[in-house]
N, C-alpha and C positions, 0 to 999 in steps of 0.2 A: 151138278158139279160146279157151275158158276157161282151158285149161292154159297156153297162151302168155301170156295176160293175167296170170294170178296169178303165174306164174313170174317175169315181168318186174316185177311189183309187189313181189316179195320183195326186190328190190334197194334199195327205199327204206328199209324198216326196218333193213337192213344198216348204214345210216349212223349208227344209234344208237351202235354201238360206236366208230365213227370220231369221232363228236362227243365222246364221253367222253374218248377218247385225246387229241384235239386240245385239250381244255380242261385235262385233268389231267396229261398227260405232261410238259409243261414244268416242272411243280412238282418234278420229280425231279432238277433241277439243284442238287445239294447236294454238299458235300464228304463223302465216305464215309471214316471213319477206319479205320485198320488194326484188324483184329479182335483182334489180340494186345494192343492198347493199351487195350481195354475193361477196366474194373474186374472182377476175378475174381468178386466177390460179385454182380455184375449180369449175368453171362453167362446166356443162355437155355439151356434143355435142348437145343434144336436146335444152338446154337453148340458146346456141349460134345460133342454127338454127332459133329459134323464134325471136331472136334479129335481125337477118339479113333479115329475110323474112317478108315483109309487108303482103303478101298474107296469110302466115301461121297465123300471128297474127289476121288478120281479120276473118279467118275461125274459129279460136279458140274463138274469141269474139262472132261470130254468134252462135257457139255451146253453149257457156255459156248463152247468152241471150235467146236462144231457151229453154234451161233447166229451166231458171227462169220463162219464160212465161208458160211453161208446168206445172210447180209447182203451179203457180197462177191459171191456169185452173183447176188443181187438187183441189184447194181450192173452186172452184165453183161447181165442180161435186160431190165431196165427201159429202157435206151436203145434196145435192139433192138426191143422190141415197141411202144414209144411212137412212135418215128419211123416204123417200118414201117407201123403202123396209120394214122398221119396221111397219109403219102405214098400209101397205098393208095386215098385218096379220088380220085386221078386216074383210077383204073379205074372208079370209080362213075360218072363223067361220060363217060369215053371207054373203053368196054369193049374196044376194039381194042388198047389198051396192054397189053403182055405183063407177066406177073408178074415175069419176070426183070428187066425194065427198072425196075420199082418197087423191087426188091431192090437193084439197083445204085445207084439214086438215094439210097435210104436209107443204104447203106453210105458213099457219098460225103459225105452230110451228117454222119454220125457221125465220119468221119475228120477233117473240118474242125472239128467240135466238140472232139474230143480234142486236136487240134493247138493249139487256143486256150486249153487249160487252163493252160499255163505263164504266161499273163498274169494269172491269178487271177480269181476271181469278182468281186472288188471293182472290176475294170476294166470289166466288162460288166454288173454287177448293176443299174446305172441303167436298163438295158433290161428287166430282169425285171419290175419293178413295172408299167410300162405294158402289157406283154404279158399278164401274169396279170390285170391290171385289165380289159383288153379281153375276156379269156376268161371271167372270172367275171361280166361284165356282158352280153356278147352271147349266150352259150349259154342262160342263163335266159330272156332275151327271146325267143329262138327257141322255147324250151320253152313259154313262156306263149302264144305265137302258136299253137303246135301244140295246146295244151290247149283254147284257145278254139274252134279250127276243128274239132276232132275229138271231144273228150269232156270237157266242163267239170267233170264230177262225179268226175274222177280222184282228187281229194284225199281221197276216202273210203278210198283205199288206205293212207293213213297209219295207219289203225286196225290194231293188231297182230293182231286176231282173224282177218284174212285169212290170216296165216301158219298158224294152227292149222287153219283150214278146208282150206287147200291140202294140208297133210300128211295130214289125215284122209282126203281124197279120193284122194290119189295115192300115199301110203305110200312104198314103197321108191323108186319113180321120183322122187318129190318130193325125197327125200334126195339122190339122185344129181344132181338139177338144181342143188343148192347149189354144186357144183363149177363150174357155168357162170356164176354171178353173183358169184363171190368177187372178181373183178377190180374190182368196184364199190367195194371198201374198201381197195384197194391205195394205198400212199403213207403211210398212218398209221404203218406200221412204221418209217419213216425220219424221223419228226418230230424225233428227237434231234439230227439233223444241223443243223437250223435254229437250234439253240441256239448254234452257233458263229457265227451271222450276225445273229440278231435276239434281242430280249429276250423273256422269258416272256410278259409282258402283251401284247406286239404279236402273238405267235403265237395266244394265246387269243382276243383280240378279232377278229383277221382270220378265224380259223376259225369262230368262233361267229356272226359277223354278215355274213360274205361267202361263204366257201367252202361251208359247210354248206347255207345256203338256195339257193345257186347250183346245187349238185349235185342237190338234191331237185327243183328245178324242171326241170333238164335231163333227169333220168331220167324224171320224170313226163311230159315232152313226148315222149320216145321211146316211153314205154309206150302213150300214147294213139295214136300212129302205128301201133304193132303191133296195137292193138285193132281199128283199121280195116283194116289190111293184115297179117293174121296169117301169111301165107306169104312176106312180103317182109322177112325178118329178116337177110339178109346185108348187111353194112355199115350196121347199124342207125343209127349216128350220122349218117352223111352222107345217108341216105335221108329223114330227117325234116326236113332243112334245106330251106327254100323255095328255088326256083330263082334268085330275084332276088338272094339274098345268099350263094349257094353258094361262089363263089370267094373273097370276103372271109373267110368262115368257114373255108375251106380253109387260107388263109394264117395266120389266127389259130390254128387247130388245130395246124398244123405248128410254129409258133413256141412254142406252149404245150407241145408234146411235147418240144421241145428243152430248154425250161426244166425240165420234169419229169426229163429225162435228166440234166441238170446237177445236180439235187438228189441223185440216187442216186450219181452220180460223186463229188460232194463227200462224201457219207456214207461211201463206200468209202475215200476218202483219209483221212477222220477215223478210221475203225475201224482201218485198217492203221497209221496213225501211233501210235495208242494201244497197239496190239499190239506195235509195235517198242519203245516206251518200257517196256512191261511184260515184255519179253523173250519174247514169244510168237510173234514173226515175225522172219525174217531181216532184218538191217539194210538198209534202202533209204534213198535220199536223200529227205529231207523238206524242202521249201521253204515257208516261211511267206510267203504272198503279200500279207499285210496287216500294217502296222506297229502296228495297234491291236487287232486281233481274233486271239487265239491259235488259234481254231478254223479259220481259213481257211488250208488247207495244200494242197500239191501235191507229188506224187511222180512224177518222170519215168519211172522203171522201171515203176511200177504203172500209170501212165497208158497207156503203150504196150502193155503186156500186156492191159489192159482193151480197148483199141482193137482189137487183133488178135482177141480172143475175141468181141467184139460183132459185128465184121464177119463172122467165121466163122459165128456163130450165124445171122445173117441169110442168108448165102449158102448154108449147108447146110440149115438148117431154115427155109426161107423161108416155109413155110406158117404163117400167123399162129396157126392153131389149136394146133400143137405148141408154139410159143413161149408162147402163152397158158396152156396147161396147165402148162408148166414154171414160169411166172411165178406161177401160183396156188399151186402146191405150196410154192415158196420163201417166198412172203409169209406163208402160214398157219403154216409151221414157225417162221419168225422171230417171229411174234406169240405162239405158244404158249411158245416158249423165253423170250421177254421176260417174259411173265406169270409163268412159273415162277421165274425169277431175281429179278424184282422182289418177288415174294412172300417169298422168302428174305431179301432186303434189308429188307423191312418188319418181319420177325420179329426178325432178328439185329441189324441196325444201328439202324433207326429206332425199335424197340420199340413198334410200332403196336399198339393194343388188339386182342385176338383177334377181336372181333366185326367190326371194320372189315377185318381181313385176310381173314376168312372171306367177307365180302360181296364184296370185290374178287376173290378167287381163284375163288369159285364162279361169279360172273357172267361173268368173262372166260374162264376156262378151259373152262367148259361151252360157251359160244358159239363159241370158237375151236376147241375139240375137235370139235364137230359139223362145222365147215368142213374141218378137217384130214382127218377120216374120209371126207368126200366127195371131196376133191381127190386123196387117195391112190389112188382108183380110176383116176385119169388118168395114173398112172405109165407104163403101156405106150404111151400116146399123147403122149410128150414130157415127162412128169413126171419121168423118170429123169435128165434133163439136170442139174438143180441138185444131185441126189444125187451124180452123177459128179464135178461140179466141187467140191462140198463134201468128198468123200472125198479127193481129191487135195490140197486146201488143208489139210484136217485132218491128213493125214500130214505135210505140210511143217511145220505149226505145232507138232504134237506132237514131231516129231523135233528141231526147233530148241529147244523148251522143255526137252526131256529132256537134250539136250547141254549147254545153258546151266546147268541145275541141277546136273549132274554136275561141270561146270567150277567153278562157284561153291563147291560143297561141297569140292572138292579145294583151292581157294585158301584157304578159311577154315581148313581143317585144317592147312595147311602155310604159313600166312602168317608173315611175319617181324616180330616185335615188337622193341622197343628192346633187350630182354635178349638175344635171339638175334643181333641186329645187333652188339652189343658183343662177343659171343662170336666172331663171324666176324672182326671187325676186330682182336681180340686175337691172332689167328694172326700170328706174326712173319714169315711168308712173304708176307703181304698188304701190298702197297706202296700208298702214297697218292700218286698222280700229280698234278702241278700242273694247275690248270684248274678250270672250272666245268661241272658235269653236271646236266642236268635229267632225272631218272629218272621215267618216267610209270607210275603205278599206279592201278588202279580200285578199290582197297580203301580205305575210309575209316578203319577202325580197324585199322591195321597196314600192312604193306608186302607187295607181291606176291612169291610164291615165286621169280619170275624173278630177283630180286635175289640170293637165296642161291645160285642156279645160276650167276649172273654172277660173284660173288666167288669161289666155290669153284673155278671153272674158269680164270678169268683171273688170279686172285691179285692183283687190283688194284682200286683204287677212287679216284675223283678226290678231291682234297683238299677240295673244297667240293661237297657233294651237296644238291640240292634235289629232294625227292620230291614230284612234282606230280600232283595229281588235278584233272580237269576236271569241273565240276558244272553240269548244265543246269538252269535255272530257268524256270518258266512265266511269264515276264514278257518284254516286248519288249526292253528294255535294262536292264542292271544298272548302278547308279550307279558312276562311276569309282572312288570310294574303297572300294567293296565288291567290285570285280572280282577283285583279287588279294589274298589273305589269306595272310600268311607268319608262321610262328612257329618259334622255335629249339627243336630237340630236345635231349635231355640229352647227346648226343655232340657233340664239338667238330667244327665244320665241316659239320654235318648239319642240314638245315632241312626243314620241311614246308610245302608251298604248295598252296593251293586256288584254282583259277581258276574263277570263277563267270561264266556268260554266259547271256544270253537268246536268244530265237529270232531277234532281229534284230541281235545283236552280231556284230562281225567278230573272228575269232581270228587276227590276223596277229601272230605272235610273232617275226618276223624283225627283226634289227638290235639296236642298243643300247637302243632305247626300252623293250623288254620287260625287259631286265636292270635298267635304271634304275628301272622301276616296281616290280620285285621288291625292289630295295634300299630304295626309299622305303617300301614296305609293311613291310619288316623293321624299319626305323628307327621307324616308327609303332608297331609291336608292342613294340619295346624301350622306347619312351617310356611306354607304358601298363603295362608289366610292372614289378612291384616288384623292386628291386635291393637286395641285402643290404648291399653295401659299394661305396664309390666305385671301389675297385680292380676289382671285377667289372664295373662299368659301363664303365670305361676299357678293360678287356680285351675286352669285347664290341664296343665301337666300333672297336678296332683290328682285330678279326676281320672286321668288315664292310668296313673300308677295304681289308684284304688280299684279301677276296673280290672287291671291285671291280677291284683291280689284276690278279688272276688272270684275271678275265673279259676284261680289255682286252689282256693280254699273250699269253694262250693262247686257242685256239679253244674256243668253247662247243659242248658235245656234248648232243644230245637222244637218250636211250636209250628205245626202245620194245620191249616184250615181244611175242613172237609164239609162241603156244603151240598145241599140238595133242595129241590123245589118242594114246597107244600102247596098242592093243588086243592083249593077249597071248592065248596059247592057252588060258589058264585062264578067260578071260572067257566069259560066257554067250553063247548065240547071239543073244539079244535085244540085248545090248550091242554085239555085233559089227555087227549090222545097223544099229541106230539111231545109234551113234556114228560109223560109217563114213558114213552118210547126213548126219549133222550136219557132219562135216568137209568133205564136198563142198560143202554150203551155206556153211560158214564161209569156205572158200577163195575162194568166188565172190561173197560179199557185201561190203558196205562195211566199213571199219575202224570199231571202236568209238569211236576218237578222231576228232573232227571235223578238217577240213582246217586244219592249224596254220599253214601258210604258212612253215614252216621250210625253209631251203635243204637240198637233198638231201645236200650235202657234210657237214652237221652231224648227220645222222640215222644212228643205229646200231640195227639190229634184232637182238635177242637171242632165239634160238629155244630152246624147252624142251618136252620131251615130258612130258605128264601121264599117270601110270599109271592106266589105267581099272580 
């Protein structure tokens, strides 16, 4: 009885870590500058070490990728265990209900939840506050009732000395029991996702004055029930609820589980969206469901994959114990990795004094490390699930990142600058065909190697060329006068164009409107540029007029590059495997260019093989 009592009491001090995270983690919402932009004289020793050591950078990359994969695995396991545990309350009241029926009901609820994701959280978020408000109000009330009825002195458990007494008396068995209470602190690893929906202060206030007291009272109420009924520990939450309020609490618990699932689903969308932007994940469609909050995103492909995996986990691993073990492993691993990476940020980026870094790292890493060591013993009992998911995702992410880095390196080494372009056009065999061509390139400082491949093989180039780069900005909409920026290059008839767009801008380039906007932007550029002589100004104006006439009289052409690696016999086995895997993903993922709305009759794709 004493062992059950103290083991359950351990769950209350666990919330000390969650309380600190809930109050401090939102403060981490800062703009982190590029490491290479830091003044050389102010670089830390650790920064210099990572710059010099390729092995250290790869280890750091592996840790970061593993953390992202674990968090995505969290997004699969959280909906499964939350909804399954809530619906399992039916069996507590009606033991005749089969486990299979509970699993099917849980799967149906999750399918409906995932199908609603396309509408965005902003459409249904007005329901979240009442649901969580009822949850944080009713569960502590039930907890207080249980405390009064069973053991009013339970608050003595808040004293940390019970932890030391417990470990002193139980030793190795006490350490193993930590793996059974780790689920008490789950959710804190995903607080970052709330920053896309709420302000820092609102998260801090809500956690400090509502969530934390509510959880302490709820767990204290369950603890006193176990003190009086030490052998009745199955479905501990539903067992301590009085009969009179059982079904209202069942409904509230189920709704709260759905909201909790939504939190991790949103976190998964957020992580994958950031990974896509940083070229660590294959390109998937990302839809911004809010016109005011950049963090509210939805990905159809990711959503349906998560749905299939969640339902699979429930139907195959329907035993809540196995899913709980897997959930505990992934949560603890995410926490340890977050602590490690945040410590590096504090040292390298924020330049936090060493004493504060030491206090932060020693406190969190030791606490989390103890939990990790305990939950790793659960690997044979379901803890292997997140590692299997993370291994598959890590292979996908590393393969994509490696292929993208090789492609970027090739493009930078073989990019076309103005001097090379003039050399290509000086060839007497190259003809300038009438018309206007928009040639898309993803290189800001220079032009894509596909251009050189195009000119050398076709021996032709349009009379007026606009090399176009699309630039994504983290704003809802770009001001009309800043959307299209055009400037004239040193070669006659050749222009550079940057199209800037936000996550709620439409990129419909069809028709004369786009050409007219390009012309207006070019005129604005010429008006702001210094002109040496009136004759030069007149010559440029005539060129612009001629460009407009060519656009009207001849078809406009949009040229897109389509590249892939050529892996020869001289390539290493590693390159053959990784680049072949990258090409499979590249062929099946979305284009790097957003949907342009250009008629198919005006699009030309130019293929080119990059030598690996």
